[in-house]
C-alpha positions in Angstrom: -79.9 287.3 126.0 -77.6 288.0 123.1 -74.3 286.3 122.5 -72.5 289.7 122.8 -74.1 290.2 126.3 -73.0 286.8 127.4 -69.4 287.5 126.2 -69.3 290.8 127.9 -70.7 289.3 131.2 -68.1 286.5 131.0 -65.2 289.0 130.6 -66.7 291.1 133.5 -66.9 288.0 135.7 -63.3 287.1 134.9 -62.1 290.6 135.7 -64.0 290.7 139.0 -62.7 287.4 140.1 -59.2 288.5 139.2 -59.4 291.8 141.0 -61.0 290.2 144.1 -58.2 287.7 144.3 -55.6 290.4 143.9 -57.2 292.6 146.6 -57.9 289.7 149.0 -54.3 289.3 150.2 -54.7 285.5 149.9 -52.1 285.5 147.1 -48.8 287.4 146.9 -49.3 290.5 144.8 -46.3 289.6 142.7 -48.2 286.6 141.4 -51.6 288.2 141.0 -51.2 292.0 140.6 -54.1 294.4 140.4 -55.8 294.7 137.0 -55.1 298.4 137.3 -51.4 297.8 137.5 -51.6 295.5 134.5 -53.6 298.0 132.5 -51.0 300.7 133.3 -48.2 298.2 132.2 -50.1 297.6 128.9 -50.1 301.3 128.1 -46.5 301.6 129.2 -45.5 298.8 126.9 -47.4 300.1 123.9 -45.8 303.4 124.4 -42.3 302.0 124.0 -40.8 301.4 120.6 -39.0 298.1 121.6 -42.2 296.1 121.9 -43.1 296.7 118.3 -39.7 295.2 117.3 -40.6 292.2 119.3 -44.1 292.0 117.8 -42.7 292.1 114.3 -40.3 289.4 115.1 -42.9 287.1 116.6 -45.3 287.9 113.8 -42.7 287.0 111.1 -41.9 283.7 112.8 -45.6 282.8 113.3 -46.7 283.8 109.7 -43.9 282.0 108.0 -44.1 279.0 110.2 -47.9 278.8 109.9 -47.7 279.1 106.1 -45.1 276.4 105.8 -47.1 274.1 108.2 -50.3 274.8 106.4 -49.0 274.1 102.9 -47.4 270.8 104.1 -50.4 269.8 106.2 -52.9 270.3 103.4 -50.7 268.5 100.9 -50.1 265.6 103.2 -53.8 265.6 104.2 -54.9 265.4 100.6 -52.6 262.4 100.0 -53.7 260.5 103.1 -57.4 261.3 102.5 -57.2 260.2 98.8 -55.4 256.9 99.5 -57.0 254.9 102.3 -54.1 252.3 102.3 -51.5 255.1 102.9 -53.8 256.6 105.6 -54.1 253.3 107.5 -50.3 252.7 107.2 -49.4 256.2 108.4 -52.2 256.5 111.1 -50.1 255.2 114.1 -47.2 257.6 113.3 -49.5 260.6 112.6 -51.5 260.0 115.8 -48.4 259.5 117.9 -46.5 262.5 116.6 -49.6 264.7 116.8 -50.0 263.9 120.5 -46.3 264.5 121.2 -45.5 267.9 122.8 -43.6 269.7 120.0 -41.2 271.4 122.4 -39.2 268.1 122.6 -38.2 268.7 119.0 -36.8 272.1 119.7 -33.2 270.9 120.4 -33.3 269.1 117.0 -34.6 272.2 115.3 -32.0 274.4 116.8 -29.3 272.0 115.5 -30.9 271.8 112.0 -32.0 275.5 111.6 -29.8 277.4 114.1 -30.8 279.3 117.2 -32.2 282.3 115.3 -35.5 282.7 113.7 -35.2 279.5 111.8 -35.8 277.2 114.8 -38.8 279.3 115.9 -40.3 279.1 112.4 -39.7 275.4 112.5 -41.5 275.1 115.8 -44.5 277.1 114.3 -44.5 274.9 111.2 -44.3 271.6 113.1 -46.9 272.7 115.5 -49.4 273.8 112.8 -48.7 270.8 110.6 -50.6 268.0 112.4 -54.0 269.7 113.1 -54.2 270.8 109.5 -53.1 267.4 108.2 -55.6 265.5 110.3 -58.5 267.9 109.5 -57.7 267.8 105.7 -57.4 264.0 105.6 -60.8 263.7 107.5 -62.3 266.2 105.1 -61.2 264.2 102.1 -62.6 261.1 103.5 -65.8 262.9 104.2 -66.4 264.0 100.5 -69.8 262.6 99.5 -69.5 259.6 97.2 -73.0 260.4 95.9 -71.8 263.9 94.6 -68.7 262.2 93.0 -71.0 259.6 91.2 -73.3 262.4 90.0 -70.2 264.5 88.7 -68.9 261.4 86.9 -72.4 260.6 85.4 -72.2 264.1 83.8 -68.8 263.3 82.3 -67.1 265.9 84.4 -63.4 265.9 84.0 -61.0 265.4 86.9 -60.3 269.1 87.2 -64.0 269.9 87.3 -64.7 267.3 90.0 -61.9 268.8 92.1 -63.2 272.3 91.6 -66.9 271.7 92.0 -67.1 268.8 94.5 -63.8 268.1 96.4 -62.6 271.7 97.1 -66.0 273.0 98.3 -66.2 270.0 100.6 -62.8 270.7 102.0 -63.3 274.4 102.9 -64.8 273.8 106.4 -62.4 271.2 107.5 -59.3 273.0 106.3 -60.4 276.2 107.9 -61.1 274.4 111.2 -57.6 272.8 111.0 -56.0 276.2 110.2 -57.7 277.9 113.2 -56.5 275.1 115.5 -53.1 275.1 113.7 -52.7 278.9 114.2 -53.2 278.6 117.9 -50.6 275.9 118.4 -48.2 277.6 116.0 -48.3 280.7 118.2 -47.7 278.6 121.3 -44.9 276.8 119.6 -43.1 280.0 118.5 -43.6 281.7 122.0 -42.2 278.6 123.8 -39.2 278.6 121.5 -38.6 282.3 122.1 -38.8 281.7 125.8 -36.2 279.0 125.7 -33.7 280.8 123.5 -34.2 284.0 121.7 -32.9 287.6 121.5 -36.2 289.1 120.4 -39.9 288.3 120.3 -42.8 288.5 122.6 -41.9 285.2 124.3 -38.4 286.6 125.0 -39.9 289.8 126.3 -42.2 288.0 128.6 -39.6 285.8 130.1 -37.3 288.8 130.6 -40.0 290.5 132.7 -40.5 287.3 134.6 -36.7 287.0 135.3 -36.7 290.5 136.7 -40.0 290.1 138.7 -41.8 292.6 136.7 -45.0 290.6 136.9 -47.5 293.3 135.8 -45.3 293.8 132.7 -45.3 290.2 132.0 -49.0 290.0 132.2 -49.3 293.0 129.9 -47.1 291.3 127.2 -49.3 288.1 127.6 -52.5 290.2 127.1 -51.0 291.9 124.0 -50.1 288.5 122.7 -53.6 287.2 123.3 -55.2 290.3 121.6 -53.0 289.7 118.6 -53.8 286.0 118.5 -57.6 286.9 118.6 -57.1 289.3 115.7 -55.3 286.6 113.6 -58.0 284.1 114.4 -60.7 286.6 113.4 -59.1 287.1 110.1 -59.2 283.4 109.3 -62.8 283.3 110.5 -63.6 286.3 108.1 -61.9 284.5 105.2 -63.9 281.4 106.0 -67.2 283.3 106.0 -66.3 284.9 102.6 -65.5 281.5 101.1 -68.8 280.1 102.4 -70.7 282.9 100.9 -69.0 282.3 97.5 -70.1 278.7 97.7 -73.8 279.5 98.2 
């Protein structure tokens, strides 16, 4: 059985379970609306100009926040991975902050960056920072000492060692960290928009919830999920291209 067939069967099973629950009467229809109602809501949302404004707002906040978090995470990860002493000293703080729900920092970000896009970008950057930092640091520590000794035995310069040994070894861990970081960056931005925003997909979803437009709320969530899948696929495609260049 092919992977595509398994994926299709999984989606079909989820849809069937959802529709069976919606039609069973066991749950109030406002909580689990029919999939047909949600599909109609998706087309209705996409036919309105307002949702594209919200998409652009959320995309801007996620992209900028993810870029800032990625740059900071890779830089800090390279530092920790290259210096074991610094890594051991910082480990308790990194692990503790990484496990802390980032939403608790939203009031601080709002005070520092304002209630506009800045605090949402900050949430995205803070959320993406730790997965990328940890993945990069572990990737640095996983660079083969044998390859480094071989490069030095051929009198390779520091720049050549970085280009031919260190960077190729970091492609996989950094891409893994970025894929994880993108997911939590999107979650962080949406949570910030739900709490306080005038635009964005998170703001739109909570507006539908407040007015009990459940099908529209699920429609916004499905659209957000599709956009997140597309962004993750782009990172995956970039990773495959980099791997081909390494071979």
